[in-house]
TORGU-673593 format. One record per residue (C-alpha): residue in three letters; x, y, z. Coordinates in steps of 0.1 Angstrom, whole numbers, padded with zeros to 4 digits, always signed. Layout:
BEGIN
ALAXYZ;...
! end
This chain:
BEGIN
MET+0837-0586+0013;SER+0861-0564-0013;THR+0902-0572+0001;VAL+0907-0537-0016;PHE+0912-0503+0009;ILE+0921-0470+0011;GLY+0948-0455+0030;LEU+0952-0414+0034;MET+0978-0404+0058;SER+0990-0363+0064;GLY+1017-0368+0094;THR+1032-0338+0116;SER+1054-0328+0086;LEU+1022-0308+0073;ASP+1036-0314+0034;GLY+1004-0326+0022;ILE+0986-0361+0020;ASP+0996-0389+0011;GLY+0968-0415-0004;VAL+0970-0447-0012;LEU+0945-0478-0028;VAL+0959-0511-0012;ASP+0944-0545-0028;PHE+0950-0568+0003;ARG+0953-0599-0013;PRO+0954-0635+0010;GLY+0980-0647+0027;PRO+1004-0627+0046;ALA+1006-0585+0047;SER+1037-0588+0024;ALA+1013-0602-0006;LEU+0998-0559-0007;GLN+0998-0546-0042;VAL+0994-0512-0041;LEU+0968-0501-0067;ALA+0977-0463-0070;HIS+0999-0435-0052;VAL+0993-0401-0049;HIS+1006-0371-0025;HIS+0983-0337-0028;ASP+1002-0310-0011;PHE+0984-0288+0013;GLN+0972-0255+0000;PRO+0992-0231+0018;GLU+0966-0217+0039;LEU+0953-0247+0052;ARG+0990-0255+0062;ALA+0994-0226+0080;GLU+0958-0237+0098;LEU+0973-0264+0108;ALA+1005-0257+0118;ALA+0987-0227+0140;LEU+0963-0253+0160;ASN+0997-0269+0170;ARG+0994-0243+0200;SER+0964-0227+0223;GLY+0942-0200+0202;ALA+0913-0177+0202;ASP+0884-0192+0194;GLU+0895-0226+0187;ILE+0863-0250+0188;HIS+0855-0228+0156;ARG+0887-0228+0140;VAL+0894-0265+0145;ALA+0859-0276+0126;LEU+0864-0255+0100;ALA+0902-0269+0099;GLY+0884-0304+0100;ASN+0860-0299+0071;ALA+0889-0283+0043;LEU+0909-0312+0057;ALA+0880-0336+0048;ARG+0876-0321+0017;SER+0911-0321+0005;TYR+0912-0357+0017;ALA+0887-0362-0006;ASP+0901-0352-0039;VAL+0931-0375-0036;VAL+0901-0408-0032;GLU+0886-0394-0063;SER+0923-0393-0078;LEU+0929-0426-0067;LEU+0900-0438-0081;GLY+0910-0426-0114;ASP+0947-0435-0115;ALA+0932-0473-0106;SER+0902-0467-0128;MET+0880-0484-0104;ALA+0847-0478-0091;ARG+0836-0469-0054;GLU+0817-0498-0049;GLN+0852-0525-0052;VAL+0868-0505-0016;ALA+0861-0515+0011;ALA+0867-0487+0032;ILE+0893-0458+0037;GLY+0912-0455+0067;CYS+0922-0419+0078;HIS+0943-0407+0102;GLY+0935-0370+0106;GLN+0958-0345+0112;THR+0975-0346+0149;VAL+0975-0317+0162;ARG+0972-0321+0204;HIS+0992-0353+0218;ARG+0997-0354+0250;PRO+0991-0389+0264;GLN+0991-0398+0302;GLU+0994-0366+0311;PHE+0971-0341+0339;ASP+0944-0368+0349;ALA+0969-0400+0343;THR+0946-0408+0305;GLY+0951-0373+0289;TYR+0942-0375+0252;THR+0955-0373+0220;VAL+0938-0346+0190;GLN+0934-0354+0153;VAL+0913-0327+0134;ASN+0893-0346+0112;ALA+0859-0349+0096;PRO+0853-0386+0086;ALA+0813-0378+0085;LEU+0815-0355+0060;LEU+0848-0373+0043;ALA+0827-0403+0040;GLU+0792-0382+0028;LEU+0819-0365+0001;CYS+0832-0400-0010;GLY+0801-0423-0006;LEU+0825-0448+0013;ASP+0828-0463+0050;VAL+0852-0439+0069;ILE+0874-0454+0096;ALA+0893-0430+0118;ASP+0899-0423+0153;PHE+0928-0447+0157;ARG+0943-0430+0185;SER+0922-0423+0214;ARG+0912-0463+0221;ASP+0948-0471+0228;VAL+0950-0438+0248;ALA+0917-0445+0263;ALA+0934-0482+0279;GLY+0963-0465+0297;GLY+0987-0460+0261;GLN+1007-0437+0240;GLY+0986-0435+0210;ALA+1013-0438+0185;PRO+1030-0451+0175;LEU+1007-0471+0160;VAL+1026-0484+0131;PRO+1052-0513+0142;ALA+1023-0537+0138;PHE+1023-0534+0101;HIS+1057-0526+0101;ARG+1061-0567+0116;ALA+1037-0573+0099;LEU+1049-0563+0061;PHE+1092-0564+0072;ALA+1093-0589+0097;GLN+1107-0624+0087;ALA+1100-0656+0108;GLY+1133-0661+0129;LEU+1146-0634+0119;ALA+1150-0598+0137;ALA+1138-0566+0119;ALA+1139-0530+0125;VAL+1123-0502+0111;LEU+1121-0462+0113;ASN+1101-0442+0098;LEU+1116-0407+0089;GLY+1082-0383+0095;GLY+1079-0348+0113;ILE+1089-0371+0145;ALA+1115-0406+0139;ASN+1099-0435+0156;LEU+1118-0467+0154;SER+1102-0506+0150;SER+1120-0528+0169;VAL+1110-0564+0157;ALA+1126-0599+0181;ALA+1138-0631+0161;ASP+1108-0646+0183;GLY+1088-0617+0170;THR+1083-0600+0205;THR+1079-0560+0190;ILE+1090-0528+0205;GLY+1083-0495+0189;PHE+1089-0455+0202;ASP+1095-0417+0190;CYS+1131-0414+0188;GLY+1128-0380+0191;PRO+1124-0350+0159;ALA+1134-0360+0125;ASN+1115-0335+0093;GLY+1092-0316+0120;LEU+1126-0295+0130;LEU+1143-0297+0098;ASP+1119-0283+0077;LEU+1111-0260+0103;TRP+1146-0239+0102;CYS+1148-0245+0065;LEU+1119-0221+0063;ALA+1133-0196+0091;ALA+1161-0196+0078;THR+1155-0199+0038;GLY+1121-0196+0035;ARG+1117-0225+0020;ARG+1096-0251+0029;PHE+1120-0277+0031;ASP+1159-0286+0025;ALA+1159-0306-0008;GLU+1176-0340-0003;GLY+1195-0325+0027;ALA+1217-0304+0002;TRP+1226-0270+0021;ALA+1225-0294+0054;ALA+1256-0305+0035;THR+1270-0273+0034;GLY+1268-0270+0073;ILE+1293-0278+0100;VAL+1274-0300+0126;ASP+1285-0276+0161;HIS+1285-0296+0191;ARG+1280-0273+0214;LEU+1247-0272+0197;LEU+1240-0309+0194;GLY+1252-0311+0232;ALA+1228-0283+0245;MET+1200-0308+0224;LEU+1207-0340+0232;ALA+1201-0327+0270;GLU+1165-0325+0259;PRO+1154-0354+0290;PHE+1129-0373+0261;PHE+1160-0387+0250;ALA+1168-0406+0279;LEU+1129-0422+0285;PRO+1126-0459+0283;PRO+1098-0467+0258;PRO+1070-0466+0257;LYS+1070-0436+0247;SER+1059-0410+0221;THR+1060-0371+0213;GLY+1054-0338+0183;ARG+1047-0311+0178;ASP+1038-0304+0212;LEU+1076-0303+0224;PHE+1093-0301+0196;ASN+1081-0269+0180;THR+1095-0234+0172;GLU+1098-0225+0213;TRP+1121-0258+0215;LEU+1144-0246+0188;GLU+1150-0212+0200;ALA+1151-0221+0234;ARG+1182-0244+0223;LEU+1202-0216+0204;VAL+1196-0195+0227;THR+1213-0216+0253;ALA+1243-0226+0230;ASP+1249-0187+0218;ALA+1242-0201+0179;ARG+1231-0168+0165;GLN+1259-0159+0170;ARG+1287-0179+0161;LEU+1273-0204+0137;ARG+1258-0196+0100;ASP+1222-0207+0092;GLU+1234-0236+0070;ASP+1258-0252+0102;ILE+1226-0252+0122;GLN+1210-0273+0097;ALA+1233-0297+0099;THR+1236-0297+0139;LEU+1193-0308+0132;ALA+1206-0334+0106;GLU+1232-0348+0128;LEU+1205-0351+0164;THR+1180-0370+0142;ALA+1207-0387+0136;THR+1222-0394+0163;THR+1187-0399+0186;CYS+1179-0429+0162;ALA+1214-0447+0157;ALA+1211-0444+0201;ALA+1178-0459+0194;PHE+1185-0484+0177;ARG+1219-0498+0191;LEU+1195-0496+0224;HIS+1169-0511+0215;ALA+1172-0532+0177;ALA+1214-0543+0178;GLN+1200-0575+0166;ALA+1184-0565+0132;PRO+1206-0577+0101;GLU+1194-0541+0087;LEU+1174-0505+0094;ILE+1149-0508+0072;VAL+1138-0471+0064;CYS+1107-0451+0050;GLY+1088-0422+0053;GLY+1103-0385+0038;GLY+1130-0385+0053;ALA+1144-0417+0032;PHE+1149-0393+0003;ASN+1172-0368+0024;ALA+1204-0380+0014;ASP+1224-0361+0040;LEU+1206-0377+0067;THR+1205-0411+0048;THR+1242-0402+0049;ARG+1245-0396+0087;LEU+1226-0425+0097;ARG+1251-0446+0076;LEU+1286-0432+0092;ALA+1264-0436+0131;LEU+1253-0472+0119;ALA+1279-0488+0102;PRO+1287-0517+0091;THR+1253-0524+0096;PRO+1231-0521+0063;VAL+1204-0484+0056;ILE+1183-0493+0038;GLU+1151-0475+0021;SER+1116-0496+0021;GLY+1111-0497-0016;ALA+1142-0523-0015;ARG+1124-0548+0010;GLY+1090-0546-0011;LEU+1067-0512-0002;PRO+1088-0474-0009;ALA+1093-0449+0013;ASP+1065-0424+0012;GLN+1036-0456+0009;VAL+1041-0476+0044;GLU+1021-0452+0060;ALA+0995-0445+0038;CYS+0991-0481+0034;ALA+0992-0491+0070;PHE+0963-0470+0080;ALA+0952-0484+0053;TRP+0959-0518+0065;LEU+0948-0507+0103;ALA+0912-0504+0086;ARG+0912-0534+0071;ALA+0922-0546+0111;PHE+0891-0525+0126;THR+0868-0545+0096;ARG+0881-0578+0105;ARG+0877-0572+0144;GLU+0916-0576+0143;PRO+0926-0556+0168;GLY+0957-0529+0161;ASN+0979-0521+0183;ILE+1010-0535+0202;ALA+1005-0533+0239;SER+1047-0537+0241;VAL+1045-0509+0218;THR+1018-0480+0235;GLY+1019-0493+0270;ALA+0979-0503+0263;ALA+0963-0527+0297;GLY+0959-0553+0258;PRO+0954-0548+0225;ARG+0923-0534+0218;ILE+0903-0527+0179;LEU+0914-0495+0166;GLY+0891-0469+0149;ALA+0856-0458+0147;LEU+0829-0457+0118;TYR+0816-0442+0093;PRO+0792-0453+0072;ALA+0785-0447+0038;GLY+0771-0419+0026;ARG+0749-0429+0004;ILE+0727-0454+0014;ALA+0708-0477-0019;GLN+0671-0471-0010;ALA+0647-0498-0009;
! end
């Protein structure tokens, strides 16, 4: 069987799709070779619809179905770019691992099981690409009593951990999540709180720009400790793991309520609010590291936030003297890690290996994650 897989990831920051073509050569996960990596921005209309679907609205079933179709076509474009860049025939690819776009995440709520919803159309993607597609990675963990997130700690352990040494990996996407691997291999992981999600949201509202490139605007602001205190009062931060979150909690309404509590709009400049949001992420991530990963000799950072110089500077100051390094220094660039994780989860599915870690998600035990949508084009007998 081929050892080449495609991983597709579009996260809560809604910046677009990262795709990787990965060869998992025999040996440890750290032996993987990325053959191609591409990023495609979302079309503005699709980005707006995916953002809108994070909250209740009219005709949701219809809109989710059409958004899934549009997303599948965007994913297919990424797949074609990957194959073209690597000059690889699709027959050489074992499968696509496709996460979909999370629009609701409410595990263990309402009926004690709850749910997680990723917009996707994996059958259409299989039809468009002529490749096996493995999708719906989170729901089995939720069915087993888990959070369904984060799922990347298993990959982080396989990729970055070394025998007899502790390791810590922080993914700075729309939400920040931490993976902590003890020297004996025991692993926990959880969502720390907001990262790029609130930073991008406020940047767009205040400046019209989708994101604050390298955190340059935030770096001109002054942290307001009254507003920071109002944000840190959020009960989620004090919850013990397992825990996960998303736009269901950290959204426009959440931010506006804290701005009102701290009288921030009347007292502060827009850039001061941005600086305070960056400080919120640095503070909550540093606290999570000190409480759950202090044995690690360094913090490895990945995700889009790893390229935010202001945010990573705040992290380094908060964690000094612990080194904070970008994941590329340990073998895999920051913007490829999550997509590679879903290629790895697709590989685990094909090998009938569990993809979750029960100590991370709180599930009843290890589970094989995902559902298979076979290739759309089947050779005729």
